[in-house]
ZASE-97171 format. One record per residue (C-alpha): residue number from 1; residue in one letter; x, y, z. Coordinates in steps of 0.02 Angstrom, whole numbers. Layout:
N
+-----+----+--------+--------+--------+
!   i ! aa !      x !      y !      z !
+-----+----+--------+--------+--------+
! NUM !  a !      X !      Y !      Z !
...
+-----+----+--------+--------+--------+
***
This chain:
285
+-----+----+--------+--------+--------+
!   i ! aa !      x !      y !      z !
+-----+----+--------+--------+--------+
!   1 !  m !     13 !      1 !      1 !
!   2 !  s !    152 !    118 !     38 !
!   3 !  h !    207 !     90 !   -157 !
!   4 !  w !     15 !    173 !   -183 !
!   5 !  l !      5 !    286 !    -66 !
!   6 !  p !    119 !    441 !   -177 !
!   7 !  l !    -22 !    404 !   -330 !
!   8 !  v !   -165 !    412 !   -213 !
!   9 !  i !    -92 !    577 !   -107 !
!  10 !  y !    -91 !    644 !   -301 !
!  11 !  l !   -229 !    599 !   -356 !
!  12 !  a !   -337 !    676 !   -224 !
!  13 !  i !   -226 !    827 !   -185 !
!  14 !  g !   -143 !    846 !   -333 !
!  15 !  p !   -277 !    989 !   -384 !
!  16 !  i !   -281 !   1067 !   -220 !
!  17 !  a !    -87 !   1097 !   -213 !
!  18 !  g !    -88 !   1143 !   -385 !
!  19 !  g !   -207 !   1279 !   -341 !
!  20 !  l !   -148 !   1344 !   -210 !
!  21 !  l !     17 !   1366 !   -307 !
!  22 !  a !    -91 !   1475 !   -431 !
!  23 !  g !   -145 !   1579 !   -321 !
!  24 !  w !     11 !   1604 !   -252 !
!  25 !  d !     86 !   1643 !   -404 !
!  26 !  r !    -50 !   1759 !   -441 !
!  27 !  r !    -23 !   1838 !   -265 !
!  28 !  i !    174 !   1861 !   -261 !
!  29 !  s !    169 !   1930 !   -457 !
!  30 !  a !     54 !   2056 !   -401 !
!  31 !  r !    181 !   2114 !   -257 !
!  32 !  m !    314 !   2114 !   -363 !
!  33 !  q !    197 !   2234 !   -480 !
!  34 !  s !    166 !   2346 !   -335 !
!  35 !  r !    -11 !   2281 !   -325 !
!  36 !  r !   -114 !   2177 !   -177 !
!  37 !  g !   -165 !   2037 !   -273 !
!  38 !  p !   -306 !   1928 !   -281 !
!  39 !  p !   -342 !   1801 !   -130 !
!  40 !  i !   -251 !   1644 !   -111 !
!  41 !  l !   -418 !   1524 !   -161 !
!  42 !  q !   -449 !   1645 !   -311 !
!  43 !  p !   -425 !   1502 !   -442 !
!  44 !  f !   -522 !   1395 !   -372 !
!  45 !  y !   -667 !   1535 !   -382 !
!  46 !  d !   -635 !   1556 !   -554 !
!  47 !  v !   -630 !   1372 !   -600 !
!  48 !  l !   -802 !   1344 !   -517 !
!  49 !  k !   -871 !   1509 !   -588 !
!  50 !  l !   -807 !   1442 !   -758 !
!  51 !  c !   -873 !   1266 !   -732 !
!  52 !  q !  -1076 !   1368 !   -718 !
!  53 !  k !  -1029 !   1469 !   -879 !
!  54 !  q !  -1125 !   1413 !  -1034 !
!  55 !  n !  -1012 !   1308 !  -1153 !
!  56 !  l !   -987 !   1378 !  -1325 !
!  57 !  v !   -869 !   1312 !  -1432 !
!  58 !  v !   -844 !   1333 !  -1632 !
!  59 !  r !   -833 !   1133 !  -1645 !
!  60 !  r !   -892 !   1004 !  -1543 !
!  61 !  g !   -719 !    914 !  -1544 !
!  62 !  q !   -617 !   1037 !  -1471 !
!  63 !  n !   -675 !    978 !  -1287 !
!  64 !  f !   -644 !    801 !  -1334 !
!  65 !  y !   -473 !    850 !  -1362 !
!  66 !  v !   -471 !    941 !  -1211 !
!  67 !  l !   -536 !    836 !  -1090 !
!  68 !  f !   -403 !    670 !  -1148 !
!  69 !  f !   -292 !    820 !  -1125 !
!  70 !  l !   -350 !    836 !   -935 !
!  71 !  l !   -351 !    632 !   -922 !
!  72 !  l !   -184 !    616 !   -999 !
!  73 !  v !    -85 !    736 !   -882 !
!  74 !  i !   -180 !    659 !   -736 !
!  75 !  f !   -119 !    494 !   -800 !
!  76 !  t !     41 !    553 !   -833 !
!  77 !  g !     63 !    618 !   -645 !
!  78 !  g !     -4 !    456 !   -625 !
!  79 !  l !    119 !    359 !   -684 !
!  80 !  f !    261 !    464 !   -607 !
!  81 !  f !    208 !    449 !   -432 !
!  82 !  a !    160 !    273 !   -447 !
!  83 !  g !    350 !    254 !   -481 !
!  84 !  s !    351 !    198 !   -688 !
!  85 !  d !    469 !    220 !   -808 !
!  86 !  l !    539 !    386 !   -837 !
!  87 !  l !    539 !    366 !  -1014 !
!  88 !  l !    350 !    319 !  -1019 !
!  89 !  v !    323 !    463 !   -910 !
!  90 !  i !    377 !    569 !  -1037 !
!  91 !  f !    300 !    489 !  -1189 !
!  92 !  a !    129 !    528 !  -1128 !
!  93 !  l !    180 !    713 !  -1069 !
!  94 !  t !    219 !    724 !  -1238 !
!  95 !  l !     65 !    636 !  -1306 !
!  96 !  a !    -49 !    750 !  -1178 !
!  97 !  a !     39 !    932 !  -1260 !
!  98 !  v !    -29 !    841 !  -1428 !
!  99 !  f !   -200 !    837 !  -1372 !
! 100 !  f !   -197 !   1010 !  -1318 !
! 101 !  v !   -144 !   1060 !  -1474 !
! 102 !  l !   -236 !    979 !  -1594 !
! 103 !  g !   -387 !   1058 !  -1482 !
! 104 !  a !   -326 !   1235 !  -1540 !
! 105 !  y !   -310 !   1178 !  -1722 !
! 106 !  t !   -499 !   1102 !  -1709 !
! 107 !  a !   -572 !   1282 !  -1661 !
! 108 !  s !   -501 !   1357 !  -1820 !
! 109 !  s !   -481 !   1515 !  -1752 !
! 110 !  p !   -331 !   1615 !  -1833 !
! 111 !  y !   -254 !   1671 !  -1629 !
! 112 !  s !   -260 !   1491 !  -1583 !
! 113 !  f !   -198 !   1408 !  -1747 !
! 114 !  i !    -52 !   1529 !  -1684 !
! 115 !  g !    -50 !   1465 !  -1514 !
! 116 !  a !    -66 !   1289 !  -1590 !
! 117 !  e !    102 !   1324 !  -1667 !
! 118 !  r !    177 !   1390 !  -1530 !
! 119 !  e !    146 !   1279 !  -1411 !
! 120 !  l !    232 !   1143 !  -1535 !
! 121 !  i !    381 !   1249 !  -1529 !
! 122 !  q !    381 !   1273 !  -1347 !
! 123 !  m !    373 !   1091 !  -1364 !
! 124 !  m !    536 !   1082 !  -1475 !
! 125 !  a !    623 !   1180 !  -1385 !
! 126 !  y !    606 !   1097 !  -1189 !
! 127 !  e !    606 !    918 !  -1265 !
! 128 !  p !    787 !    869 !  -1290 !
! 129 !  m !    812 !    952 !  -1098 !
! 130 !  i !    676 !    838 !  -1038 !
! 131 !  l !    768 !    685 !  -1131 !
! 132 !  l !    916 !    729 !  -1067 !
! 133 !  t !    846 !    729 !   -884 !
! 134 !  a !    805 !    571 !   -878 !
! 135 !  i !    956 !    496 !   -963 !
! 136 !  g !   1082 !    575 !   -828 !
! 137 !  m !    975 !    500 !   -684 !
! 138 !  y !    988 !    337 !   -760 !
! 139 !  m !   1167 !    352 !   -782 !
! 140 !  v !   1166 !    379 !   -615 !
! 141 !  t !   1054 !    262 !   -531 !
! 142 !  k !   1060 !    134 !   -676 !
! 143 !  s !    889 !    132 !   -677 !
! 144 !  f !    725 !    228 !   -776 !
! 145 !  s !    606 !    171 !   -633 !
! 146 !  v !    557 !    347 !   -537 !
! 147 !  h !    552 !    230 !   -380 !
! 148 !  d !    720 !    169 !   -403 !
! 149 !  i !    786 !    334 !   -437 !
! 150 !  a !    697 !    403 !   -266 !
! 151 !  a !    771 !    257 !   -176 !
! 152 !  h !    941 !    296 !   -225 !
! 153 !  g !   1010 !    369 !    -65 !
! 154 !  t !   1104 !    479 !   -120 !
! 155 !  l !   1065 !    679 !   -167 !
! 156 !  l !   1067 !    661 !   -387 !
! 157 !  v !   1080 !    854 !   -392 !
! 158 !  l !   1283 !    825 !   -334 !
! 159 !  a !   1302 !    728 !   -489 !
! 160 !  l !   1178 !    801 !   -607 !
! 161 !  p !   1223 !   1015 !   -565 !
! 162 !  g !   1207 !   1040 !   -740 !
! 163 !  i !   1043 !    930 !   -788 !
! 164 !  f !    954 !   1017 !   -640 !
! 165 !  l !    989 !   1193 !   -721 !
! 166 !  g !    940 !   1124 !   -873 !
! 167 !  f !    820 !   1058 !   -814 !
! 168 !  v !    742 !   1215 !   -695 !
! 169 !  y !    784 !   1318 !   -852 !
! 170 !  a !    649 !   1209 !   -961 !
! 171 !  l !    537 !   1184 !   -827 !
! 172 !  e !    515 !   1408 !   -863 !
! 173 !  i !    463 !   1351 !  -1026 !
! 174 !  k !    365 !   1207 !   -982 !
! 175 !  f !    243 !   1330 !   -855 !
! 176 !  r !    239 !   1460 !   -988 !
! 177 !  k !    313 !   1588 !   -913 !
! 178 !  s !    411 !   1731 !   -968 !
! 179 !  p !    508 !   1752 !  -1063 !
! 180 !  f !    441 !   1569 !  -1152 !
! 181 !  d !    246 !   1614 !  -1111 !
! 182 !  l !    243 !   1619 !  -1315 !
! 183 !  s !     93 !   1493 !  -1351 !
! 184 !  s !      7 !   1609 !  -1191 !
! 185 !  s !      2 !   1711 !  -1071 !
! 186 !  h !    -70 !   1743 !   -899 !
! 187 !  h !     -3 !   1909 !   -897 !
! 188 !  a !   -178 !   2042 !   -949 !
! 189 !  h !    -10 !   2158 !  -1015 !
! 190 !  q !     75 !   2044 !  -1140 !
! 191 !  e !    -75 !   2011 !  -1246 !
! 192 !  l !   -269 !   2046 !  -1266 !
! 193 !  v !   -307 !   1885 !  -1327 !
! 194 !  r !   -248 !   1739 !  -1253 !
! 195 !  g !   -158 !   1616 !  -1386 !
! 196 !  i !   -180 !   1443 !  -1383 !
! 197 !  t !   -340 !   1447 !  -1274 !
! 198 !  t !   -430 !   1609 !  -1358 !
! 199 !  e !   -576 !   1485 !  -1412 !
! 200 !  f !   -576 !   1378 !  -1261 !
! 201 !  s !   -719 !   1452 !  -1124 !
! 202 !  g !   -826 !   1354 !   -988 !
! 203 !  r !   -810 !   1174 !   -929 !
! 204 !  a !   -666 !   1161 !  -1067 !
! 205 !  l !   -582 !   1311 !  -1005 !
! 206 !  a !   -592 !   1256 !   -815 !
! 207 !  m !   -545 !   1083 !   -874 !
! 208 !  i !   -373 !   1132 !   -935 !
! 209 !  e !   -340 !   1255 !   -778 !
! 210 !  v !   -356 !   1093 !   -697 !
! 211 !  a !   -243 !   1006 !   -789 !
! 212 !  h !   -100 !   1114 !   -776 !
! 213 !  w !   -114 !   1141 !   -582 !
! 214 !  y !   -103 !    939 !   -608 !
! 215 !  e !     25 !    971 !   -733 !
! 216 !  n !    148 !   1078 !   -602 !
! 217 !  v !    127 !    980 !   -449 !
! 218 !  f !    202 !    829 !   -545 !
! 219 !  l !    340 !    936 !   -634 !
! 220 !  l !    407 !   1016 !   -452 !
! 221 !  g !    411 !    815 !   -412 !
! 222 !  w !    534 !    795 !   -524 !
! 223 !  v !    630 !    946 !   -460 !
! 224 !  y !    589 !    831 !   -304 !
! 225 !  l !    680 !    677 !   -373 !
! 226 !  f !    865 !    775 !   -385 !
! 227 !  f !    844 !    814 !   -169 !
! 228 !  a !    756 !    624 !   -149 !
! 229 !  a !    886 !    578 !    -23 !
! 230 !  w !    845 !    702 !     91 !
! 231 !  p !    632 !    734 !     88 !
! 232 !  l !    640 !    911 !    167 !
! 233 !  l !    776 !    985 !     58 !
! 234 !  g !    671 !    895 !    -95 !
! 235 !  v !    510 !   1007 !    -35 !
! 236 !  a !    601 !   1164 !    -11 !
! 237 !  a !    699 !   1136 !   -156 !
! 238 !  s !    556 !   1109 !   -268 !
! 239 !  l !    439 !   1277 !   -164 !
! 240 !  l !    619 !   1369 !   -218 !
! 241 !  v !    612 !   1320 !   -411 !
! 242 !  f !    438 !   1371 !   -422 !
! 243 !  g !    468 !   1545 !   -315 !
! 244 !  f !    639 !   1574 !   -449 !
! 245 !  v !    499 !   1536 !   -607 !
! 246 !  i !    391 !   1659 !   -566 !
! 247 !  f !    520 !   1783 !   -509 !
! 248 !  v !    589 !   1768 !   -667 !
! 249 !  d !    428 !   1784 !   -745 !
! 250 !  n !    398 !   1958 !   -695 !
! 251 !  v !    574 !   2019 !   -734 !
! 252 !  f !    600 !   1971 !   -925 !
! 253 !  a !    522 !   2012 !  -1070 !
! 254 !  r !    459 !   1892 !  -1194 !
! 255 !  l !    590 !   1814 !  -1315 !
! 256 !  k !    537 !   1775 !  -1481 !
! 257 !  w !    511 !   1593 !  -1544 !
! 258 !  r !    690 !   1580 !  -1642 !
! 259 !  a !    775 !   1637 !  -1473 !
! 260 !  t !    689 !   1514 !  -1383 !
! 261 !  i !    728 !   1369 !  -1469 !
! 262 !  r !    922 !   1411 !  -1495 !
! 263 !  g !    929 !   1440 !  -1305 !
! 264 !  a !    863 !   1301 !  -1244 !
! 265 !  w !    953 !   1208 !  -1381 !
! 266 !  a !   1130 !   1297 !  -1307 !
! 267 !  v !   1080 !   1241 !  -1143 !
! 268 !  a !   1016 !   1063 !  -1157 !
! 269 !  l !   1200 !   1049 !  -1264 !
! 270 !  a !   1301 !   1131 !  -1134 !
! 271 !  l !   1238 !   1094 !   -956 !
! 272 !  g !   1139 !    937 !  -1017 !
! 273 !  f !   1255 !    864 !  -1127 !
! 274 !  g !   1403 !    927 !  -1050 !
! 275 !  n !   1355 !    860 !   -883 !
! 276 !  i !   1309 !    676 !   -957 !
! 277 !  l !   1492 !    703 !  -1037 !
! 278 !  a !   1583 !    722 !   -865 !
! 279 !  l !   1480 !    569 !   -801 !
! 280 !  s !   1539 !    455 !   -957 !
! 281 !  l !   1716 !    499 !   -925 !
! 282 !  l !   1724 !    491 !   -757 !
! 283 !  h !   1634 !    316 !   -748 !
! 284 !  h !   1767 !    284 !   -884 !
! 285 !  w !   1910 !    317 !   -780 !
+-----+----+--------+--------+--------+
***
């Protein structure tokens, strides 16, 4: 039962923790901008209100894709917290993102269409670093199993400092934060039309928000893996990384898509591949 306990906790507490993190995101961002900010529970109020609104769609198929996006995000986090294979987790995460993009394409709106294309660009930018993170963890622990990686007994960040920094860089893209919020932005001053989610409303938009809550908790759980040998340090590191992502979001302007890809691939090559190369040389010697 203890092996499945993290999965049960994730399924039950994941959206609550994700909503609270979203609330703190808004509050911290507001304080950085010299505003008071909304209540911490405001994201929950927003989702409840969205569920009560009329469900308007351009095409019926778009909500079908959003539903599968939500289910696949939950499935991805479930695999991770159940201790499954990390490569399978990455595949499920990518598949969930593909369904999100397909939903935006189905809406047949020029704004959502551009948002979907930019979402694909973001996927191209962060995927190499995500894969290198899994490879680096395998090189240290000799296993792709999340359960084995968490139980390894040593601080992975000591052997994978470059991988860790590269993964944090990729999180900035995955969280859709500045300077990499190409497909959509949660800041009103960034744009009047919200990119990939422009044509979603009501329950569909609520499902997207809940999916992002689940996804954020899962990604912070991956940060925890780097410090899993010291649980309290792992929790603290995950929260510090989340705070750092918010800080960067509020002090940098949006980059163009070419700069996003060049920067992400350069980081993956220098920090990710460089760290793996260093591990290979150390093992050889």
